[in-house]
C-alpha positions as CSV (number, residue, x, y, z in Angstrom):
1,M,12.7,-7.0,11.0
2,R,11.2,-9.6,8.7
3,L,12.2,-9.9,5.0
4,R,9.0,-8.6,3.1
5,T,8.3,-6.2,5.9
6,K,11.9,-4.3,5.3
7,A,10.9,-4.8,1.6
8,R,7.6,-2.7,2.0
9,E,9.3,-0.4,4.1
10,I,12.1,0.4,1.3
11,A,9.0,0.4,-1.8
12,L,7.4,3.1,0.7
13,H,10.6,4.9,1.1
14,V,11.2,5.2,-2.7
15,L,7.5,5.9,-3.8
16,Y,7.6,8.6,-1.3
17,Q,10.7,9.9,-2.7
18,I,9.5,9.6,-6.7
19,E,6.8,11.6,-5.7
20,I,8.1,14.4,-3.6
21,V,11.1,14.6,-5.8
22,K,9.8,13.6,-9.1
23,R,13.0,10.8,-9.5
24,D,12.6,7.8,-12.2
25,H,11.4,5.0,-10.0
26,K,14.0,2.8,-11.2
27,E,16.8,5.4,-10.4
28,A,15.2,6.2,-7.0
29,L,15.1,2.3,-6.3
30,D,18.8,1.8,-7.3
31,G,19.9,4.7,-5.3
32,Y,18.2,3.7,-2.0
33,L,19.6,-0.1,-2.4
34,A,23.4,1.6,-2.9
35,Y,23.2,3.5,0.1
36,E,21.5,0.8,2.1
37,P,22.6,-2.6,0.6
38,Q,19.8,-5.5,1.2
39,Q,19.4,-9.3,1.0
40,E,18.6,-10.4,-2.5
41,E,14.6,-11.4,-1.2
42,V,14.3,-7.6,-0.2
43,I,15.3,-6.4,-3.3
44,V,13.3,-8.7,-5.4
45,F,9.9,-8.1,-3.6
46,S,10.8,-4.2,-3.0
47,R,11.4,-3.9,-7.0
48,A,8.0,-6.1,-7.3
49,L,6.2,-3.6,-5.4
50,V,7.8,-0.4,-6.8
51,E,7.3,-1.3,-9.9
52,G,3.8,-3.0,-9.6
53,V,2.4,0.2,-7.9
54,I,4.0,2.7,-10.8
55,K,2.9,0.4,-13.7
56,N,-0.9,0.1,-12.2
57,L,-1.0,3.7,-10.4
58,D,-4.2,4.5,-12.4
59,Y,-6.1,1.3,-11.6
60,I,-4.7,1.6,-8.2
61,D,-6.1,5.3,-7.4
62,S,-9.4,4.6,-9.0
63,F,-9.9,1.5,-6.3
64,I,-8.5,4.2,-3.8
65,K,-10.9,7.2,-4.8
66,K,-13.7,4.6,-5.0
67,Y,-13.6,4.0,-1.4
68,V,-12.3,7.0,0.4
69,K,-15.5,9.7,0.8
70,N,-15.0,13.0,0.9
71,W,-11.2,12.8,0.1
72,D,-9.5,13.9,-2.9
73,I,-6.3,11.2,-3.3
74,D,-4.2,14.4,-4.3
75,R,-4.7,16.2,-1.1
76,M,-4.1,13.0,1.5
77,A,-0.7,13.2,3.0
78,V,1.8,11.6,0.6
79,I,2.9,9.0,3.3
80,D,-0.9,7.8,3.4
81,R,-1.1,7.9,-0.1
82,N,1.5,5.7,-1.0
83,I,0.8,3.4,1.9
84,L,-2.7,2.7,0.5
85,R,-1.0,2.4,-3.0
86,L,1.3,-0.2,-1.7
87,A,-1.2,-2.2,0.2
88,S,-4.1,-1.8,-2.6
89,F,-1.4,-3.1,-5.2
90,E,-1.0,-6.3,-2.9
91,L,-4.6,-7.0,-2.3
92,L,-5.8,-6.4,-5.8
93,L,-2.7,-7.7,-7.8
94,L,-0.8,-9.9,-5.9
95,D,-1.7,-13.5,-5.2
96,D,1.0,-14.7,-2.8
97,V,0.1,-12.4,-0.1
98,P,-2.7,-13.2,2.2
99,P,-5.0,-9.8,2.3
100,K,-4.9,-9.4,6.2
101,V,-1.0,-9.6,6.0
102,S,-1.0,-6.7,3.5
103,I,-3.6,-4.7,5.6
104,N,-1.6,-5.1,8.9
105,E,1.6,-4.5,7.4
106,A,0.1,-1.4,6.2
107,I,-1.2,-0.3,9.4
108,E,2.2,-1.1,10.8
109,L,3.9,1.4,8.1
110,A,1.4,4.0,8.6
111,K,2.2,3.8,12.9
112,R,5.7,4.2,12.0
113,F,5.7,6.7,9.5
114,G,2.2,8.5,9.1
115,D,0.6,10.9,11.8
116,V,-1.4,10.3,14.7
117,D,-4.7,8.9,12.6
118,S,-2.9,7.8,9.7
119,S,-3.2,4.2,11.4
120,R,-6.8,4.4,11.6
121,F,-7.6,5.7,8.1
122,V,-5.4,3.3,6.3
123,N,-7.0,0.3,8.1
124,G,-10.4,2.1,7.3
125,V,-9.9,2.3,3.4
126,L,-8.0,-0.7,3.1
127,D,-10.7,-2.9,4.8
128,K,-13.5,-1.3,2.6
129,I,-11.6,-2.0,-0.4
130,Y,-10.9,-5.7,0.9
131,R,-14.1,-6.6,1.8
132,M,-16.3,-5.0,-1.3
133,E,-14.0,-6.8,-3.4
134,R,-14.4,-9.8,-1.9
135,K,-18.0,-9.4,-1.8
136,K,-18.2,-8.6,-5.6
137,K,-16.3,-11.8,-6.2
138,G,-18.9,-13.7,-4.0
139,E,-16.5,-14.6,-1.3
140,L,-18.4,-12.7,1.5
141,S,-21.8,-13.1,2.6
142,N,-24.1,-9.8,3.1
143,D,-24.3,-10.1,6.8
144,T,-20.3,-9.8,6.9
145,A,-19.6,-7.4,4.6
146,G,-19.5,-4.0,7.1
147,E,-17.9,-5.5,10.1
148,G,-14.4,-4.5,11.4
149,S,-14.1,-1.1,9.7
150,S,-13.3,1.6,12.0
151,V,-13.6,4.7,9.4
């Protein structure tokens, strides 16, 4: 498994644990890493992801809420919600990860840890966020803004 893929997986586990068990994010991440030691690059990126999502949670959730219709974010499956948060953080706030990589990695996490429909749901939401944010920035022409979304 690639290092950043492993870091995303760890971040997802930690975000899930934070939400279910109500642990402090630093305690949860340190506990996970003590149980399953990792290479330094994995530790650094997983820590950046967890801390970035926690620090920007309201901002990230506002974007997710804007692009999911007929869904209350609090009623989403915990795993789907946290996959969307991770990928949205990467799409909106990290410059060193290509958007399509973030989306593809999120889809793979959803296939691995979500239910049967999670990957399609995650793909549709992230595609909307990516396309609409690029359109707002003038990076995407109107004729391609709706292509590719399956949800």
